[in-house]
C-alpha positions in Angstrom: 0.0 0.0 0.0 1.3 3.4 -0.9 0.8 6.7 1.1 1.9 10.2 0.2 2.8 12.6 3.0 3.2 16.4 2.6 4.5 18.7 5.2 3.7 22.5 5.4 6.1 24.3 5.3 8.2 21.9 3.2 11.7 23.4 3.5 13.9 20.8 5.3 11.0 19.1 7.1 10.5 16.1 4.7 14.1 15.0 5.2 13.7 15.4 8.9 10.5 13.3 8.9 12.1 10.7 6.6 14.9 10.3 9.1 12.5 10.1 12.0 10.4 7.4 10.4 13.4 5.4 9.3 14.6 5.4 12.9 11.2 4.2 14.3 11.5 0.4 14.7 7.8 -0.2 13.9 7.8 1.9 10.8 11.2 0.6 9.6 10.1 -3.0 10.0 7.0 -2.6 7.8 7.5 0.3 5.4 9.9 1.9 2.9 10.1 5.7 3.3 11.4 7.8 0.4 11.3 11.5 -0.6 9.9 11.9 -4.1 8.9 14.6 -6.5 5.2 14.9 -7.1 2.8 16.8 -9.3 1.3 19.9 -7.8 -1.7 19.2 -5.6 -5.2 20.4 -6.6 -5.3 24.2 -6.7 -1.6 24.6 -6.8 0.4 25.9 -9.8 4.1 25.5 -10.7 6.7 22.9 -10.4 6.6 19.6 -8.7 6.6 19.5 -4.9 8.6 17.1 -2.7 6.6 14.6 -0.8 7.3 11.6 1.3 6.2 8.3 -0.1 5.5 5.4 2.3 5.1 2.0 0.9 3.9 -0.5 3.5 4.0 -4.2 3.7 2.8 -6.9 6.1 2.7 -6.0 9.7 2.1 -2.3 9.0 0.2 -0.5 11.8 -1.8 2.6 11.2 -1.6 3.5 14.9 2.2 3.1 15.1 2.6 5.3 11.9 0.3 8.1 13.2 2.0 8.1 16.6 5.4 8.3 14.9 4.2 11.3 12.9 2.8 13.0 16.0 6.0 12.3 18.0 8.1 13.8 15.1 5.8 16.8 14.8 6.2 17.6 18.5 10.0 17.9 18.0 9.6 20.6 15.4 9.9 24.3 16.5 6.8 25.3 14.4 4.9 22.0 14.5 4.1 21.8 10.8 0.8 20.7 9.3 1.1 17.1 8.0 -1.1 15.8 5.1 -1.4 12.1 4.4 -3.0 10.9 1.1 -4.1 7.4 0.0 -6.3 7.5 -3.1 -9.3 9.6 -2.2 -8.5 9.5 1.6 -6.9 12.7 2.8 -5.9 13.1 6.5 -4.6 16.4 7.8 -2.8 16.6 11.2 -2.9 20.2 12.5 -3.1 20.1 16.3 -2.6 16.4 17.0 -5.4 16.3 19.6 -6.6 12.9 20.8 -9.6 13.2 18.5 -7.5 14.0 15.5 -5.1 11.2 16.2 -7.9 8.7 16.6 -9.6 10.0 13.4 -6.3 9.7 11.4 -5.7 6.2 12.8 -9.2 5.0 11.9 -9.0 6.5 8.3 -5.6 4.9 7.6 -6.6 1.5 9.0 -9.8 1.6 6.9 -7.7 2.4 3.8 -5.4 -0.6 4.6 -8.4 -2.8 5.1 -10.0 -1.7 1.8 -6.7 -2.6 0.0 -6.5 -6.0 1.7 -10.1 -6.8 0.7 -9.5 -5.7 -2.9 -6.2 -7.5 -3.2 
């Protein structure tokens, strides 16, 4: 399963997040994390943006991934907005409240379940 992750503001943050996720044992065990170029998102003009691509395998945990994102975000001086996309599913982490974390975990788990059932 493939997820795309954007961070606002982008400058330097994607590489930081990539390093953080690669150092997390749960994420490292079940996913490949790479920085990639991407086409502009809807409503944006101009050149391609950098994004983080996460390709997951067996044993991937939505909860572990979301908690790793939240932990990384809390280390950042400006706590950037994080957007996760999987097909039509879009999750935005802005304040990382308990409700937002729960919503993100449910949405990512549902996307994973949908892929498992389709595959």
